[in-house]
N, C-alpha and C positions, 0 to 999 in steps of 0.2 A: 750713661751718666757716665763723664771723664775724670770729673775729679768731686772725692769723696772727702766726708768729714767724719772722723774714727777715734772715738775717743778709748783710750786706755787704761782702766779701772781697776783698782783693788792690789795694789803695789805701791811700796814706799817713794816709786816716782824715779826722778831724772834729775840731774846726774845720778847716774848707779855709782852705788856706793855701797851695796847691799848686798844682792845676791841674784841667782839664778832670773829669777821675774823680772826686777831691775835691768837689768845685763840685757834683757830680752827686748824690751818695750825700748832702750835706747838704739839699741842695733836694728829693730825692724822701724822705730818709729822715723828716726831719723832719713831711713831712705824712702820712708813712704814718703814723709814732708821733701825730699829731693825728686820722687815722680812727681810730684805737683800737689799733692793730698794735705788736707786741712789735718792734721794729727793735734788732739788735746790729752796731754797727759795728767792725770790727777795726781796730787803728791800730798807727801804727809808733813804739816811744817815740824820744821824741829823747833824745839821748846829751847830758848833762850839763846838765838842766833845772833848774832853778833848784828849781823848785815841782814836785809830784807831779801828774799828770796828772788830768783831769775823767774822772770814773766815769759820768758823764753829759752829753748837749748835745743840747738843744733837742728832749726828748723820748725821744732815741737813747739805748742803754746802751753803753757804751763799751769794749771788751777791748783794752791794750794792750800789745803784746809786741815786742821785737827784730828789729833787720834788720842784717845783714853790713853793712859800710862799704864794701863794693865796688860800684863801678857795674852790673860786669855779674850781680852775687849778690843786690844790694839786696832788688827784687823778689820774687824765687822765694824767696830766704830769710825772707822776713816771712810770705808765702803760706806755706809748707811749716808753722810753727808756727801761725799761724791754722787753717791744714785741722786738724794734729793737736790744738787743742782743740776746734774745733768737732765734728770726731765725737764729742767724748764731750760735746759739750753742744749734744744736737742742737738744729735748726729744720725750719720745716713746709718752706722753699725757702731757697737761698741764691743769692746772685748774684755769681757774680766778676768783676771786670773785670780786662781785659788779657788777650789771649790766651797770653802770656807764660807765663801760671801753668797751663796747660792740660795740664802734665802730672802736677799734683796731683790733676788733677779723678777719676781712679779712685780714691782713697779714698773722696772723696765719696761716688763712684757705690756702694763696698763696704759706705757705713756707709748707702745706702739714701736720701741726703737729696736731693730733686730740684736739678738747678742749672741754670741758665742762667748762661752766658757774655756777657759784653759785650766784644767783640771789638777795639773801638777802631779805630786805622787801620793802613795799612799800613806798619806798623812797618820792617820787612824793606826798607823803601827809605831810611830816614835813615843820613846818610852816617855820623852815630858809629858806629855798629857794623861792625864790622870783618868780615869773609867769615864766620870763625865765629858770630859774633852774626846776621847775615841769614841763615845757615843754619839756627842755630836757629831764629828766627821764623818761616821757611816750614814747618820742621816744626811749629813750635807751633800754626800756623792750621789745620793738618791734623787734630791732633789734639784740638784743641777742636771742630771738625766731628764728628769720630768721634763725642766723648765727652761733648760738652755734650748736654741735653736740649734747650735750646732757645739759640738763637746771637739776641742783640742786637746793633742796629746803631745807629749813630747819625747815619745818613746815607743816603741813598737811591745813592750813588756806593760804599759799602760793602757796601749788601746786592747793588746789580750785580754786585760782584764774588766773593761769596762762594758766586752765584748760577752766574756763569758758571766759575768757578774750580772750583768742587768739588760744581757742580748742588744747592747748600745753601741752602733758603729762611733767611728771617732775621725776626726781630720787629724792626720800625722804631719806636725811638724815640729822638727826637733830645734835644739840651738846650735847656733854655729861655733866653732870652732878657729881660732883668729890663729893662723900660720908668721908664727912671730921668730927670729934669729936673733935673741939679745946676746950681748957678749960675755963676757964674763969678770971685767974690772972691778964689778961692786962687792964681787965676791970678800975679799980682802978686807973689805969693812967688817965681816965677822968673822975672818981669821979661816977661810973657808977657799979651799981647792978645786976646779973642775975635775968632776966626778970622786971626790973625796969625801963623799958622805950620803946620806939616805935622809929621805925628804918626805912627809907629813903637812899636808895644808887640810885642817879640817876644823869645824866648831866641834867643843867637846860635849858629843853626845854619842848613849849609847849605839844607837844605831849606824853612826860615824865608825864604831869598833876602834878608837883611837885604843884603849886600854888594850885590845887583843894585839893590835901592832907595837904597845910598849913592852907588851909582858913578853911577846916573842922575842922581841930583839933583842931584851934584857937576857932571854936564856942563850943565846945565839952567840957565836964565836968569832962575831964580827967584827971587825979590827977599823972601820971606818963608822964615823958617830950618826947619831941619828938625831935628826935637825924635825924639830916639830912649831911649828908656824899655828898659830890659834890659842883659842880658848872659849869661852860662852858665859854670858851673863843665864842667870838663874840654875847653876849644873854646880852650885860650889862642890860638893859631895863627888860629884861624878871625876871634878879637877880632881880634886884632893886621890883619887885612889890611880888617876894615870899619875902622879906624880911621885906616888908609892911603889907603883909598880917599876919605875925607875931606877937603871945605874948610872954610875959619875959617866957616862959616854953618852946619853943624853942631852941636848940641849933644846930648851925651851924658849922659844923666839916670843912668844904673845903673837898680838897681832899683827903683821907687816901689812901697810899700808900706801908701802910704797910701788907701785906695780909694775916700773923698771926695775926695781931688788926681787920683787917677787917672782918675775919673768927670769932672771937669770939664774934662780934658786932651782925654778922648775929644768931646765936646760941643762944644768951644768951636774946635777944629782945622778949616782951611779942608780938609785930607782926612786922611783913616785912610787909611795903605797899610801893605795885610796882603798879607804874603809867604808865611805857611804853603799848603801844598799836598800834604802828605800823611796827615792828622792825622782826616780827615773833619768831623764839624760841629765849629765851633773856636769855644768860650767867648769867647775875645777878641773876636770877628768879632759874635760874636751880643751880647756886653755893648757894642761900638760901634755897630750901627746900634738899639739901644734907648737910647741916649743921643742918637742923632738925628744921626750923622758920616755925612757923606757918604764915600764908601770907593772906593779905587780897590787893588782885588785882584789877586792872581796868576793868573793865568788857570787856573782847574783846575778840573774839574767840581763839588766841591764846598762852593768860595766860588760858582760860578755858582749853585749849588743855594740856596743862601741869598739870595743878592742879589737874581737876574732880572733887570728893568731897572732896576734900582735902584744899580749900580755901575758903574764904570769899570773895565779892565782890563787889567794888564800882561803881559810876556813877557819882557823884555829891557831894559837900562839905557834904550836910546833910547826904548823906550816908556813909560817912566818919566818922562823929559823931556817928553816929548810930552804927558803926560795933567799932568804939573806947569804947564805953559803953560796947557794947556785948562782947567784949575781955575783957577788966578790971572786970568782973560782973563775967567771968567766968576760972577761970587759969586752972579748972580740963580740960575743953573744950579746951583751948590752948595748955596742955601739950598733946593731943589725936591728936591735928592739926599735931603738930610738926612731931609726930612718924606716920601718915601718910603720910606727906611731905615726911618724908624719905622712906618710900615707894613706892611712886613716883618716888622717885630719883633714884631707882635702875634700873628701865628701862630705864635709859637715861647713857650709857657706853658706854664710848669712845673707848674700845677694841671694840666693837661690829662697832661705827661708823667706824672705821679705816678699817676696814674688806670691808667695805661698801666702801669706798673709793677705798681700793686695786680691788675690783672685778669691781667697775667704770672703774679703769684705765686699765684695762685687757681688759676692751672690748672697751674702746677707741684704747689702743695699736693696738688690732688684729682687728679693726675698723667693730667688731659685733654689728651692730646697724641699724636697720631700715633703709632702705633708703629716705623714705616721709619725705619732707623737710615743718614742716607748715609755711607759708605764712607772718607772722608775721603781717598780719592786725587785727589790735584790734576789735571785735565784737560789734558792735554801743550800744546794749543795754546792754550790760557788761561793758562798759565805764568809770563806775564810782560807780560801785556796790562794795558795799562789801560782803565778804562772812559771812555766818549765823553761830552760835558757832557751833562747833563740838566736838566730846567726844574725852578723850585725847588718843594720837597714842605715845605714848613712844617707843623709841627703834632708830633703823636705818635700819626698812626696805626698800629694796633696788627695785622700779620698774625701771629700763631702758627707758629713752624717745626715742622718734624718734628721727633719726639723722637729723643734716642739712647736705647735699651735698655738696660738693665742690662749691663755687661760681662760676659761670662761666666766670665769668673775674677776672683776677689775678688783685688785689687791692695791691700797695704796700706799704711796710709798714710806717709809719710815719717818716719822716723826721727829725732825732733828732741825739745831738751829741752821739759819742760811747760811752759806758760803761766803767766807771774806773775799773780796778783791785779789782780783790775781796783783803780785806787785813785782815791781821790777827787781834786779839782784845782779849777785856774783858771779867772777868768771868762774867755770865749773872744775871740777877734777876730775882725774881720768878712773875708770870704771876700774875695781878690784874683785877678780872673780872668785866667787866663792871662799872669800875672808873668814875665818873661824868667828870671828868677832861677830852677833848679831847676825850670823848669815844662818838660812835654809838647813 
């Protein structure tokens, strides 16, 4: 089987304007299309759009479907419609992004569509979810283990978690790090100079530790301003806290959707402060090291995996203050750290990642995977364990996970309305990596 039909389900779709999943779909999907495969991407309809959405993007065929405009239901409602459409428009393989969509996997199994689930990070650790949401994500992880033919992890730390918690192997497919060499001419628009500022790019959520960074900066004797890119819907109280911790040296820019400007901010900062802690391999961190930024990151295994000896690390506001002082006192060290970061970025190549997805899709289509099915039962001793730091593991090493055999009982597709037709549309806009507005 040379030419495959591959569906990508469970994201906001392309053009990529939102987050890591969307960026992965765009970067991998277009490369698979270039290699001759038919790639179908399910996209969320944007309400109130002035123009009809595109029917195709960079060789990928797009199917646009609506979603409930409620945070708790948006992802699942859109994926339910997507699955309803997919079971009547079969593909050789399906890649479902986000373990939250796992309750819909039996419908794909009933239609005998081989499926891999990209499980993402430890979503149940995010503070934005209440007790019910966290319980749901814990259950969804177990269902993804039980009902997926293959599990995809984007970081070794995530692979370790599924091994320890469920005895479930995974296929390790990271994200890519674009190697970019932007200029500095756009900085003048913001009144900034190269190496004359510190940078944060993050959605305002507790697990991204923007408050820790701002508090540490305010307590420091840093002479360069702190530029903060981002905000977040549904997070007014946290946003107020972050602003209350700031002093007059902190500049809040809100969301920056101009990719050229954002790349120049990454490439010319004194240090990029990265507070993300639960999401696996983070596209914003990869973009920062691809731009040669010196990075000071929250000390968690996912970030150490990417940075290894190329980064500095923090846990507390006092750590942030200490690291900022060290960075400002050692400009030559900052330059060396940026060079090491770019060397690390070279190991995260989208072309290699796409080859890994292609190989995985071929195994799915040919149903070449082990027949043992993990039970989906969580190991009690590992239920709340966090994985220890691991060495950096760049690239896209593919290790096929054991398959889930077809479910014994046929589970019908969710009762949802029929999918609308694909319609033609406007020119795409460039992807924006891990911007904080509406980002994961």
